[in-house]
C-alpha positions as CSV (number, residue, x, y, z in Angstrom):
1,M,0.1,0.0,-0.2
2,F,1.1,3.6,-1.2
3,E,0.1,6.6,1.5
4,W,0.9,10.1,1.3
5,K,-0.6,11.9,4.1
6,D,-0.7,15.8,4.8
7,C,1.6,16.4,2.2
8,T,3.2,19.7,0.6
9,F,5.6,19.6,-2.1
10,A,7.5,22.3,-3.6
11,I,6.8,22.8,-7.2
12,A,8.5,26.6,-8.0
13,K,9.1,29.4,-5.9
14,N,5.9,30.5,-3.9
15,R,4.0,27.5,-5.7
16,N,3.5,24.3,-4.0
17,F,1.3,21.2,-4.6
18,N,-0.8,19.7,-1.8
19,L,-1.7,16.4,-1.2
20,K,-3.9,16.2,1.8
21,S,-4.7,12.4,1.7
22,L,-4.1,9.6,-0.8
23,V,-4.1,5.9,-0.2
24,L,-3.4,3.4,-3.2
25,D,-3.7,0.0,-2.6
26,D,-1.4,-2.6,-3.7
27,H,-3.6,-3.3,-6.7
28,D,-5.0,0.0,-7.8
29,F,-5.6,1.4,-11.1
30,T,-6.1,4.6,-10.8
31,T,-7.0,7.7,-13.2
32,V,-6.4,11.3,-12.9
33,V,-8.0,14.1,-15.0
34,G,-7.3,17.9,-14.6
35,S,-7.6,20.9,-16.8
36,N,-4.1,22.6,-18.1
37,G,-2.0,24.1,-15.6
38,S,-3.9,22.2,-12.5
39,G,-1.0,20.6,-11.5
40,K,-1.4,17.0,-13.3
41,T,2.3,16.5,-13.9
42,S,3.4,17.8,-10.3
43,L,1.4,15.1,-9.1
44,A,3.0,12.6,-11.0
45,K,6.3,14.1,-10.3
46,A,5.5,14.4,-6.3
47,L,4.4,10.3,-6.3
48,A,8.2,9.6,-8.0
49,G,9.8,11.8,-5.3
50,E,10.6,14.0,-7.9
51,L,9.3,17.4,-5.8
52,T,10.6,18.3,-2.6
53,L,8.5,17.4,0.2
54,L,8.4,20.4,2.5
55,Q,5.9,18.6,5.0
56,G,3.9,15.3,5.8
57,T,4.7,11.9,5.3
58,A,5.4,10.0,2.1
59,P,6.4,6.3,1.4
60,K,9.7,5.8,-0.2
61,N,9.7,6.0,-4.4
62,E,12.4,3.2,-5.4
63,S,9.6,1.3,-6.4
64,V,7.9,4.1,-8.5
65,A,8.6,4.4,-12.1
66,I,7.2,7.9,-14.0
67,I,7.1,8.6,-17.6
68,S,6.7,12.3,-18.9
69,F,7.0,15.0,-21.4
70,E,10.4,16.2,-19.2
71,K,12.0,12.8,-19.6
72,Q,11.3,13.0,-23.2
73,I,13.4,16.1,-23.2
74,D,16.3,14.8,-20.9
75,L,16.4,12.0,-23.5
76,M,16.8,14.5,-26.7
77,E,19.6,16.2,-24.4
78,E,21.4,12.9,-23.9
79,D,21.3,11.7,-27.5
80,F,22.5,15.5,-28.6
81,K,25.3,15.0,-26.4
82,M,26.2,11.7,-27.6
83,R,26.2,12.3,-31.2
84,N,28.2,15.4,-30.8
85,S,30.9,13.5,-28.5
86,D,34.6,12.7,-29.5
87,V,33.7,8.7,-29.1
88,E,33.5,7.1,-31.9
89,S,30.9,4.6,-30.8
90,D,28.4,7.1,-29.6
91,L,27.9,9.1,-33.0
92,I,24.8,7.2,-33.6
93,G,23.6,8.5,-30.6
94,L,21.2,7.0,-27.9
95,T,18.9,4.4,-29.3
96,P,16.0,2.8,-27.5
97,L,17.9,-0.2,-27.2
98,I,20.9,1.4,-25.2
99,M,18.0,3.1,-23.0
100,F,16.8,-0.5,-22.4
101,K,20.1,-2.3,-21.4
102,K,20.4,0.1,-19.0
103,V,17.5,-0.9,-17.4
104,T,18.0,-4.6,-17.6
105,T,19.6,-7.6,-19.3
106,D,16.7,-9.4,-19.6
107,T,16.3,-9.8,-23.7
108,N,13.2,-11.8,-23.9
109,Y,11.3,-9.1,-21.8
110,I,12.7,-6.3,-23.9
111,I,11.4,-8.6,-27.2
112,E,8.1,-9.2,-25.5
113,L,7.4,-5.4,-24.9
114,C,8.6,-4.3,-28.3
115,N,6.5,-6.9,-30.1
116,T,3.2,-5.9,-28.0
117,L,3.8,-2.2,-29.1
118,N,5.0,-2.7,-32.4
119,F,8.3,-1.2,-31.8
120,N,11.2,-3.6,-32.7
121,Y,11.6,-1.7,-36.4
122,A,12.8,0.9,-34.5
123,I,15.1,-0.3,-31.4
124,N,18.4,1.0,-33.0
125,R,17.5,4.2,-34.2
126,S,19.1,7.2,-32.7
127,Y,16.3,8.8,-30.2
128,H,16.4,12.2,-32.4
129,L,15.1,10.6,-35.6
130,L,11.9,8.7,-33.8
131,S,8.5,10.3,-34.2
132,S,7.0,12.1,-31.4
133,G,4.6,8.6,-30.7
134,E,7.7,6.6,-31.3
135,G,9.4,8.7,-28.6
136,R,6.8,7.9,-26.3
137,K,6.8,4.0,-26.6
138,A,10.3,3.9,-26.1
139,L,9.6,5.7,-22.6
140,I,6.7,3.5,-21.6
141,I,8.7,0.6,-22.7
142,E,11.9,1.6,-20.3
143,A,9.7,2.2,-17.7
144,L,7.6,-1.2,-17.6
145,L,11.3,-3.0,-17.7
146,K,11.9,-1.7,-14.7
147,R,9.0,-3.9,-13.2
148,P,7.7,-1.2,-10.7
149,K,5.3,-1.4,-7.9
150,L,3.8,1.5,-8.9
151,L,3.6,2.5,-12.4
152,V,2.8,6.3,-13.3
153,L,2.0,7.3,-16.5
154,D,1.7,11.2,-17.5
155,A,-0.2,11.4,-20.5
156,P,1.0,8.5,-22.2
157,F,-1.5,8.4,-25.1
158,D,-0.3,11.3,-26.2
159,G,1.0,11.2,-29.7
160,L,0.2,7.6,-30.5
161,D,-1.7,6.4,-33.1
162,I,-5.2,4.5,-32.9
163,K,-4.1,1.2,-32.8
164,A,-0.7,1.9,-30.4
165,R,-3.6,3.6,-27.8
166,E,-5.4,0.1,-28.1
167,D,-2.2,-1.9,-27.8
168,L,-0.8,0.1,-25.1
169,K,-4.7,0.0,-23.1
170,A,-4.3,-3.5,-23.6
171,L,-0.8,-4.0,-22.3
172,L,-1.6,-1.7,-19.2
173,T,-4.4,-3.9,-18.5
174,S,-2.5,-6.9,-18.8
175,I,0.4,-5.5,-16.4
176,Y,-2.4,-4.5,-13.9
177,Q,-3.9,-7.9,-13.9
178,K,-0.6,-9.3,-12.9
179,G,-0.2,-7.2,-9.7
180,T,1.1,-3.9,-10.5
181,S,-0.5,-0.9,-9.0
182,I,-1.1,1.8,-12.1
183,M,-1.7,5.4,-12.1
184,V,-2.6,7.2,-15.6
185,I,-2.8,10.7,-16.0
186,V,-4.9,11.9,-19.2
187,N,-6.3,14.9,-20.8
188,R,-9.0,13.0,-22.9
189,F,-12.0,11.7,-20.9
190,D,-12.1,8.6,-23.6
191,E,-8.8,7.7,-22.5
192,I,-10.1,6.2,-19.0
193,I,-9.2,2.6,-19.5
194,D,-12.4,0.4,-18.7
195,C,-10.3,-1.5,-16.0
196,T,-9.9,2.1,-13.8
197,N,-11.4,1.5,-10.1
198,K,-10.2,4.8,-8.8
199,L,-10.5,8.3,-10.4
200,G,-8.8,11.4,-8.8
201,V,-9.4,15.2,-10.2
202,V,-6.5,18.0,-9.7
203,M,-7.5,21.5,-9.3
204,G,-5.6,24.0,-8.4
205,C,-2.3,22.1,-7.5
206,E,-4.2,19.6,-5.1
207,L,-6.1,16.5,-5.6
208,A,-9.5,18.1,-5.2
209,R,-11.8,14.7,-5.8
210,F,-10.4,11.2,-5.3
211,G,-12.2,7.7,-4.7
212,D,-14.8,5.1,-6.7
213,K,-14.6,5.8,-10.4
214,D,-18.3,6.2,-10.9
215,T,-18.7,8.4,-7.9
216,V,-16.2,11.1,-9.0
217,L,-17.5,11.1,-12.7
218,N,-21.0,12.4,-11.4
219,D,-19.1,14.8,-9.6
220,K,-20.2,18.5,-10.4
221,V,-16.5,19.4,-10.7
222,I,-16.0,16.9,-13.7
223,H,-18.6,19.2,-15.6
224,Q,-16.5,22.4,-15.2
225,L,-13.6,20.2,-16.6
226,T,-15.8,19.5,-20.0
227,H,-18.0,22.6,-20.7
228,Y,-17.2,25.1,-22.7
229,E,-19.7,28.0,-21.5
230,H,-16.9,30.2,-20.1
231,L,-14.8,30.1,-23.3
232,P,-14.8,33.5,-24.9
233,Q,-17.0,34.3,-28.1
234,I,-14.6,34.6,-30.9
235,C,-15.7,37.4,-33.1
236,T,-12.6,38.4,-34.5
237,L,-8.8,37.6,-33.8
238,P,-6.4,40.3,-32.9
239,L,-5.2,42.0,-35.9
240,V,-1.7,41.8,-37.8
241,P,0.9,44.5,-37.7
242,Q,1.3,46.2,-41.0
243,D,4.8,45.3,-41.3
244,C,3.7,41.6,-41.1
245,I,1.2,41.4,-43.3
246,D,2.4,39.0,-46.3
247,N,1.8,39.8,-49.6
248,I,2.9,36.4,-51.5
249,N,1.1,35.7,-54.3
250,R,-1.8,33.5,-53.0
251,H,-3.2,32.4,-56.4
252,E,-0.1,29.7,-57.3
253,P,0.1,26.3,-55.3
254,M,1.5,26.8,-51.9
255,V,3.4,23.4,-52.1
256,I,4.4,21.1,-55.4
257,M,6.4,18.2,-54.8
258,K,7.8,15.6,-57.7
259,D,8.6,12.1,-57.0
260,V,9.8,13.1,-53.7
261,T,12.2,10.2,-51.9
262,V,13.6,10.3,-48.5
263,K,15.5,7.6,-46.9
264,Y,18.3,7.2,-44.2
265,G,20.3,4.4,-44.9
266,D,18.0,1.1,-46.3
267,H,15.1,2.8,-44.8
268,I,12.6,4.7,-47.3
269,V,10.6,7.2,-45.4
270,L,8.7,8.7,-48.5
271,N,9.0,6.9,-51.9
272,K,8.4,9.0,-55.0
273,L,5.5,11.2,-53.3
274,N,3.6,13.7,-55.2
275,L,1.9,16.2,-53.8
276,T,0.1,19.9,-54.9
277,I,-1.2,22.0,-52.3
278,E,-3.6,24.1,-54.5
279,P,-4.8,27.7,-53.3
280,Y,-7.4,27.9,-50.4
281,T,-7.2,24.5,-49.7
282,H,-6.7,22.8,-46.3
283,W,-5.3,19.5,-45.6
284,Q,-5.1,16.7,-42.9
285,F,-2.6,14.2,-42.9
286,T,-3.2,10.9,-41.4
287,G,-1.0,7.7,-41.0
288,P,0.3,5.4,-38.0
289,N,3.5,6.4,-36.0
290,G,6.6,6.5,-37.8
291,C,5.0,6.4,-41.5
292,G,6.3,9.6,-42.4
293,K,4.2,12.7,-41.9
294,S,6.7,14.9,-40.0
295,T,9.3,13.5,-42.3
296,L,7.0,15.2,-45.2
297,L,6.4,18.5,-42.7
298,S,10.2,19.2,-42.5
299,L,10.8,19.1,-46.0
300,I,8.1,22.1,-46.2
301,T,9.6,23.9,-43.6
302,G,13.5,23.1,-44.9
303,D,14.4,21.7,-41.9
304,N,15.3,18.4,-43.6
305,P,18.5,18.3,-45.6
306,Q,17.2,16.2,-48.1
307,S,15.0,19.0,-48.9
308,Y,17.5,20.0,-51.4
309,A,18.0,16.8,-53.0
310,N,14.3,16.8,-54.2
311,D,12.0,18.4,-56.7
312,I,10.0,21.0,-54.4
313,T,8.4,24.2,-55.1
314,L,7.2,26.5,-52.2
315,F,5.3,29.6,-52.6
316,G,6.3,29.5,-56.2
317,I,10.1,29.0,-55.5
318,K,11.9,26.3,-56.6
319,R,14.1,24.7,-53.6
320,G,17.8,24.7,-53.9
321,S,17.3,28.2,-56.3
322,G,19.3,30.7,-54.3
323,E,16.3,31.3,-51.2
324,S,17.8,30.9,-47.8
325,I,15.6,28.9,-45.0
326,W,14.7,32.0,-43.7
327,D,12.8,33.1,-47.1
328,I,10.4,30.2,-46.7
329,K,10.2,30.4,-43.2
330,K,8.8,33.5,-42.8
331,H,5.7,32.5,-44.9
332,I,5.1,29.8,-42.4
333,G,3.5,29.4,-38.9
334,Y,4.6,26.1,-37.4
335,V,4.0,24.0,-34.0
336,S,4.9,20.6,-33.9
337,P,5.6,18.1,-30.6
338,A,9.4,18.4,-31.7
339,F,9.4,22.4,-31.9
340,H,8.0,22.1,-28.3
341,L,10.9,19.8,-27.1
342,D,13.8,21.8,-28.7
343,Y,12.2,25.2,-27.4
344,R,14.8,25.5,-24.3
345,V,14.5,29.4,-24.7
346,S,13.9,30.6,-20.9
347,S,12.0,33.8,-21.3
348,P,8.8,35.4,-20.3
349,V,5.5,34.1,-21.9
350,I,4.9,37.3,-23.6
351,N,8.2,37.2,-25.3
352,V,7.3,33.9,-26.7
353,I,4.2,35.4,-28.2
354,L,6.1,38.6,-29.6
355,S,9.0,36.2,-31.6
356,G,6.1,35.2,-33.5
357,Y,6.0,38.3,-35.2
358,F,10.1,38.0,-35.8
359,D,10.2,34.5,-36.8
360,S,12.6,33.7,-34.1
361,I,13.1,31.4,-30.8
362,G,13.8,34.0,-28.5
363,L,13.1,37.7,-28.8
364,Y,16.0,39.9,-30.0
365,E,14.6,43.0,-31.5
366,Q,12.3,45.9,-29.7
367,P,8.5,44.8,-30.7
368,G,7.0,48.0,-30.2
369,D,3.9,49.1,-28.4
370,E,1.3,47.9,-31.2
371,K,2.6,43.8,-31.1
372,I,3.1,44.0,-27.4
373,A,-0.6,45.0,-27.1
374,L,-1.8,42.5,-29.8
375,A,0.4,40.1,-27.4
376,L,-1.5,40.4,-24.5
377,S,-4.7,40.2,-26.4
378,W,-3.7,36.8,-27.5
379,L,-3.2,36.0,-23.9
380,K,-6.3,37.1,-22.8
381,L,-7.9,34.8,-25.3
382,L,-6.0,32.2,-23.7
383,G,-6.7,33.0,-20.0
384,L,-3.2,33.4,-19.6
385,K,-2.7,37.2,-19.4
386,D,-1.8,37.0,-15.7
387,E,1.2,34.8,-16.8
388,A,2.6,37.3,-19.4
389,N,6.0,37.9,-17.3
390,T,6.2,34.3,-15.9
391,S,8.9,32.0,-17.3
392,F,7.7,30.0,-20.2
393,K,9.4,27.2,-18.6
394,A,7.3,27.5,-15.4
395,L,4.1,26.8,-17.2
396,S,2.2,23.5,-17.5
397,F,3.2,21.3,-20.7
398,G,-0.7,22.3,-21.9
399,Q,0.1,26.2,-21.1
400,Q,3.4,25.8,-23.3
401,R,1.4,24.4,-26.1
402,L,-1.4,26.6,-25.9
403,V,1.5,29.6,-26.2
404,L,3.4,28.0,-29.1
405,I,0.2,27.9,-31.2
406,V,-0.6,31.3,-30.8
407,R,3.3,32.3,-31.5
408,A,2.5,30.3,-34.9
409,L,-0.7,32.1,-35.4
410,V,0.0,35.7,-34.8
411,K,1.0,36.9,-38.5
412,Q,-1.9,34.5,-39.8
413,P,0.6,33.4,-42.2
414,P,0.0,31.8,-45.4
415,L,0.5,28.5,-44.4
416,L,0.3,27.5,-41.0
417,I,1.3,23.8,-40.4
418,L,-0.2,21.9,-37.1
419,D,1.8,18.9,-36.2
420,E,-0.4,17.1,-33.2
421,P,-1.1,20.7,-32.1
422,L,-3.8,19.6,-29.4
423,Q,-1.4,17.4,-28.1
424,G,-1.2,17.5,-24.1
425,L,-4.5,20.2,-24.1
426,D,-7.5,19.7,-22.1
427,S,-11.1,19.5,-23.8
428,I,-11.7,23.0,-23.1
429,S,-8.3,24.1,-24.4
430,R,-8.6,21.8,-27.6
431,E,-12.1,23.6,-28.2
432,L,-10.4,27.3,-28.0
433,V,-7.6,26.3,-30.5
434,R,-10.3,24.8,-33.0
435,R,-12.1,28.0,-33.0
436,F,-8.8,30.1,-33.5
437,V,-8.0,27.8,-36.6
438,E,-11.4,27.6,-38.0
439,Y,-11.8,31.4,-37.9
440,L,-8.5,31.7,-39.8
441,M,-10.0,29.2,-42.4
442,K,-13.3,31.1,-42.9
443,N,-12.3,34.5,-42.4
444,G,-8.3,34.9,-43.3
445,Q,-6.0,34.0,-46.3
446,T,-4.0,31.2,-44.1
447,Q,-3.9,27.7,-45.7
448,I,-4.0,24.7,-42.7
449,L,-2.1,21.6,-42.9
450,F,-3.4,19.7,-39.7
451,V,-1.8,16.5,-38.4
452,S,-3.5,14.5,-35.6
453,H,-3.8,10.7,-34.5
454,H,-7.7,11.8,-33.4
455,L,-9.8,12.6,-36.7
456,E,-12.5,14.3,-34.3
457,D,-9.6,16.8,-33.8
458,A,-9.7,18.0,-37.3
459,P,-11.2,21.5,-37.3
460,K,-14.1,22.0,-40.0
461,G,-13.4,23.2,-43.4
462,I,-10.6,20.4,-44.0
463,T,-10.9,20.0,-47.8
464,N,-8.2,17.3,-48.3
465,R,-6.9,14.4,-46.9
466,L,-3.3,12.8,-47.5
467,N,-3.3,9.0,-45.7
468,F,-0.4,7.0,-45.3
469,I,-1.1,3.5,-45.4
470,D,0.9,0.5,-44.5
471,N,1.9,-1.8,-47.0
472,G,2.9,-4.1,-44.5
473,S,6.4,-4.0,-44.8
474,R,7.0,-1.1,-42.7
475,T,6.6,1.4,-45.7
476,F,3.6,3.2,-46.8
477,D,1.7,3.9,-49.6
478,V,0.5,7.4,-50.1
479,K,-3.9,7.6,-50.8
480,I,-4.6,11.6,-51.3
481,E,-8.6,12.3,-51.5
482,K,-10.9,15.3,-51.5
483,L,-13.2,15.9,-48.8
C-alpha cells in the first residue's frame, strides 16, 4: 500500500502542490484528470519523489516509475550530447536499445514489450530520428522494464496512433491484472481505461477529488472540465501588424512535390511522393506512428537536409534556387511536438508570443507598443494574461503548447502547419484552438496543414486528406482524397 498524508511539495518559488490524503492499495488502477495548469504533472512528480517534500509523510519512491514529457526532453539532450562527443561509438546517438539495456539484461522481456507495442523496427534508431509517438513508446517500454510496484504514466497516449493507443491500453490492463498498481494521467475522458477503479481530479495544485470512478464521474467538478460556457466568443482575432502582413502570391500552389524520396540508410521513409497543395485548400495528414508525416512536413519547412535533393517548389520558388531557409520560414507558422521539445529558451511568456512576429526563437528586437498590446490580447484569449511575465518553462506542458500555437498564429501566415497541435491539451483548450483555426480558415488568407491521430480533432473546413497506409513492410503507400 502507498500512502501520502498532509503532504506539501515544492513546485517552484512560492508555488506548492498539496496532497492532503492519498491511499493507493497494492492493486489499484487509478486515472487522474484535470485542466491545463491544474498540477497533474506535479502530482506525478510528487508521487515519484521528484519534488521536494516540505511537510507531511510519504512512502519511499524506489518502487515507483514515471514517464513524462520532461523525460523526453532529457533523452533528447542525452542523444544530442552523444552524437556530438569525440567517442566514435557514440556518433549514432542514444538508441532505444541502449536505453533498455541500461535497465535490464532480460532480452526476452525487451523483445516481448517491443512486440506488444510494435516497436522492434525502431530499437536501433537514434532517439532524435524517432517520431513523437515512437519516442513516447520508448519511454513506456523503459518504464515497464523496471517492473515497478507503482507505474505512473503522465499523458502516455499523447502522440500515439489509434492502434498504438489500443495496444497500450491492452498492455496496461494486462500488467495491472498481473499485480502492478498503475496511475494514468490523461487529458481526454475517452482515455480512461475500462479497468480503472479509482478516479482523481486535480484542481488548483491539489488533489481535489479522489475515490470510486463512477462516484467521481458524477461529481459536478467534472462538468467544469468538459463544458465550454466560459470560453470567449471569438468574433475576431487580434489584428496583424502592417509590417507583418504577407503579400505572397496566393493564386499559385503553396507546395508542389514531384517524385520526392527520403531515406536514411536502407530505410525508405517517403518513396516518390507527388503532392500539390492548391490555393485555398486545407489539408489533414493522417497515418500511423513513423509513417513519414513529420518527415513530409520537415521537407516543407526546410528543416530536412534531403529537401534540397528533391524537386520541391514552395510559394512559387523552387527549392535550391538561391533562397535561404528564412525566405521560406517567414511565410510559415509552425508548431509540432519536436518544436516544443526543442524550445528551450527561458524567457517571459509574452516574449514567446512576440517572437512569432519576428520568426525567431527568443526575442531579439524591440517589438513596439502595438505588438505588445496585440500579444497581451492573445494571452487574454488564452486566459493567460496574468502569466505574461512568467517564465515559459514555469508553465504546464499544456499551457506551453497553447502559447506556441498562438506564436504560430500571430502573423496569420499564408501556410500554418499544425503537427499534433492539441497534444497535451484539455478538452476546453482543444475547443479553443479549434475555434482559432476555424476562424482563420473562414475569414483569413491562411491555409492549414493539420496532423492528428484523433480524427475528431480536425477543424471544420478541411478540404483534402493525405493518408499514409501501411503496405505491410514498414513502408507506406499514400492515398490523397478530396473531402
